[in-house]
N, C-alpha and C positions, 0 to 999 in steps of 0.2 A: 665184118659181117654186117651187111645192110640189106633191108628188105623194102621194096617199094610198093608191093601189091598185096600184102598179107594183113589180115585183120583177125583179132580174137573175137570170134562170133558169139561164143557161148562157153561157159564153164559150169559143168554139172558136178554134183557131189552126192555122196551117200555115206552117212556116219552110223556106227554101231550104236545100239541102244544100251549095251552093257557097260556101265561106268565102273571103273576100278580105281579107287583112290590110292595115293602113294602109301598112306598108312596101312592100307589093306595088304600091300605087298610086304611091308615091314613086319606085319603080324605073321605072315607066312614064314619069314626069315627069322622069327623069334629066337630059336635055339642058337643061331649064329650071333644075333644081336647080344643075347645074354652072355655067350662065351667070350666075346671080344669087347663087351661093355660098350656097345654102340648105342647112341642115343636115338630113340624113336623120334621121327620128324626130320632126320638128317637128309632123307631123300628129297623131300620137298624143299628143304632149306638150301641144298646144294644145286638143285636143278630148276627150281621155280615151278615145277610141275606138280600140281595138287591132285590131278586125275588124268586118266587116259581111257580109251574105249577099246573093247575087244568084241569081235564077232562071236556068235555061238559056235560051239565046237561042230566041226563038219562043214562049215561054210567055206567055199572055195574062192580064191581071188577073182576068177573069171565071173562068178555070180555077182559079186558086189561091183566090180568094174562095169559090168553090163548095166546095172541099175544106175550107176553114175552116167553112163553113156546115154541112157534113155532120158535122164534128167537134163542133160546138155541139149538133146534134140528137142525136148519139150520147151526149151527156152528160146527157140528160134523158129521162124516160119519156113526156114530152109528145109527142103526135102532131103531125107537121108540118101536118096539115090545120087545126090551130088558128091557124096564122099567117096574119094578115089583111093584112100589109104587109111588103114587102121594100124596103129602102133600100141602095143601094150608095153609100158615102161616100168613096171613095178618090180621090186626085188622078189616079192612073193609070186610064185607061179603054181599052177595046178599040178604040173609034172615037168619032167625034164623035156619031153617032147610028146606030141607036137607043140608048137607054140601056143601059149595060153591065148594069144590074140586070135587063134582059130576058133576058140570057144566063144569068145566075145563077138567075133564076126558073125558067127551063126546066130547067136542070141539076138543081135541087133538087126538081123536080116539085111545085111548090106549086100550090095549087088556082087555078082560072081567075079567080075573083073576088077573089084577093089582089092588092092594088094594089102596083105597083113603080115606082120612079123613082130617079134619081141625085141626090145632093146634092154640090155642089162648094164647099168652103170651106177650101182649103189643108189644114193639118194638123188641122182641127176637124170634118171631114166626118162622122166616126163619132159624135162627141159631139153634133153638131147633129141627126144622124139619131136618136139616142137620145132627145133632147128631143121630136122630132116624133112618134115612136112612143109615148113615154110620154103625150103629150097625147092621142093617139088612144085609148089605153087608158083614160085618165081620163074621156074623153067618152063611153065606151061604144061607140065606133065599131068597135073590134077587141078581141080577147082576148089577142092576142100578136103580136109583130112582130119581125123580124130585121133587123139592121143588119150589113152586111159591108163589108170593104175588102180589096182586093188590090193592094198597092203594089209597083210594079216600078221600083226605083231604078237598076238597071243601065244602061239607055240614057242616062240623065242623066249618070252618072259617066263612062261611055265617051265620050260626045259631048263632054263638057267637056274631057277630056284630049286628045282628038283636035283640038279647036278651038284649044286653047292651043299644042300642039305645031306646028300649021300656021300659026300667026299670024306673019307676017313681021316684026312690030314688037311683040314681047311686052314687057310692063312688070311691075314688082312690083305695081302697083295692079290690073292685070288678074288676076294670080294671086290676089291678096287677095280680090277680089270673087267669085272662083270657089271660095274655100275652103270655104264652107258646102256646096257641092255634093259635096265629097269626104267629107262625114260621112254621106251618104245611104246607106241600106240597103234591103232588100226584106223584106216580111212580109205575111201575110194573117191576117185576124181576122174573127170573127163574134160578135155580141152578141145574145143572145136575151132580150127583155123579155116578161114575161107579167103578167096580172092576178093579184093575190094569191090569188084564189080558185082559180086554175088552177096557180099556181106550186108547186114542191116544195121550193125551197131556203130561202125566207124572207129572202133577201137584198134588202132593201128599198131602192129608189131614192127618196130622200125629197125631193130638190129641188135648187136651185142658184141660179146667177146668171150673167148675161151682161153684158159691157161691151165697148165698141169704141173705137178711136182711129184712125179711117180717114185722118186727116191723114198717117199714116205708111204708107200703102199702097205707097209707092214703095221701101221699104227692102229688100224681097224680091220680085222679079218674074221670071216665066218668060217664054219667048218665045212665039210664036204657039201657039194652041190646036190641038194635033195629036193628043191622046191620048198614051198611053205604051205602046202595045202595037205589035207588028209592027216596022216600020222607022222608028219615031218617032225624031226627033233633037231632044230637048229641051235647052234651055240655061236657066240661071238666074243672075241677078246679085244679090248680097246684100251689104248693108252690115251685117256681122255684129255689129260693136261697137255701133252705134246701135240696131239691132234688139234686141240683148240688153237694153240699158238701158231703152228704151221699152216692151219687152215685160214686163219685170219691174215697171215702174211701173204698167202697166195691170193686171198680175196683183195688185198690192197693192190697187188700187181694187176690183177684182172680188172679192177675198178678203174685204174689209171688208163688201161687199154680201151675200155669201154667208153669212158668219157672222151677220149681222143677220137674213137670211131664214130661217135654220135654227135660230137661237138657239144658235149654237155659239160656243165660245171656243177659242183655240189649244190649250189643255190638254185639251179634249174629244176632239180628233182623235187616233185611235190609229195609223192608217196613212195614208200619202199616196203617191199615184201621179201623177206629172206627165209632161208631154210630154218625150220624150227627145231632147235636142239636143247637149249637151256638158257636161263637168264644171264649166266656169266658169259657164255659165248656171245649172246645178243649184245651185251654191254661192251665187250671187248671189240666186237666187229664194228660197231658204230664209232667207237673211239678211234680204231685203226683207220677207218675210211673218212674220219672227220665229218661224219654226217650227223644231223640233229636227230636224236632218238625220238623226238616227237613225230617224226615222219613215218615211224614204223607202225606196223599193225601186227599184233601178236596173237597166236592161238595156243602157244605151247603150254600155257597154264591149265588148259582143260582138254587138250588133245595129245599133248606130248609130242614125241618125234615120230611122225607117221611116214618116214622114209621118203620115197619119190612123190608121194601124195602131199607132203607137208606144205610145200610152198604153193602149189596151185590151189589146194583147199583153202589156205589162208587168204589167197587172192579172191577166191570165190566168196568167202564169207565176208571179206572186206567190202567187196562190190555190193553184195546184198544189203550190207548195213549203210551204204551210201558214203563211205569214207573217201571214195574217189570221185572227183568232180569232172564234168566234161572239159576237155582240153588239157587236163593235168598230165604231167610227165610221170611215169611210173617205172621204178626200177625193180627188177626181179633178180635177186641175188642168190644163186645156188652154189652150195659147197658140198662135195661128196668125198667119201673116203676113196683113196686111190693114189694120191690126192688129185682131184680135178675141181675146176670151178667154171661154171657157166653163168654169165650175167646177160640179161636181156632188158631192152628198153621198150616201153610202149607209150603211146599217146592216146589218152582216153577221150 
């Protein structure tokens, strides 16, 4: 996977104002904590996540994805009429059909011949969308494309707590399988890719690698497909420990392929942005890849796991804070349930 003509022109984002601390969730789970003698503070201790953010009730994924899209467009002099494709890559959707991307397309007032559709692949939707848009730019089909995500984790967390509290036969194993759901937060992001002749930043997307291990698709699964807007009641069961181990092994395989594809070595990479899950996953990932943890930029402590928005939002915040210098090589390391892994390399 190599790209010769693609640049990351802008990354917009939009974050919720409602901050929910990990001990706020534990207070809601008080009856179960008391029953099983669980210590308060274990959620932050085990995940490294002290807080996450949720949208107000009734806020739809398309609305916040549109705001992120406008933020991206405000960061570039490029005209929105240059955008030939819009992809919505979030797990959260307004409804089953039509595509949530149709609402965002209308909100952003993109031109009628700009194609739009949704991509669903757990936490990798935005990265998958970036590959598709990059391929279209390389083929000369479009000059620019926008990938958006509006992740709404609040309904999942709320419904998980309500279900556990209403269970007449709760067990430690049921609480354990729901643990990953309590790491979830909300965020919106938009990534604008453009042909190098149109781009103004010079941040080149140069290629990457993709690998899968679908024999582990059962390790993290949600309930019936109902979207995550409106009155959705999603649930998710996760074997967190096995998912972490197998995910990091898949990441090792993908990292080796990516380094070969891009002719990179570990020492060549200046900055790394990975999917935000928890501090144990982060530590194991960098140990597995034999990467210096100092090259990482983390947002999990205050955003939690925001699904497909997690990695690009982290990249956006890192860029805003000036942690990436011109000319540096940047690794984008995405891992999603399924299992699948997408890694992309950029030169800033």
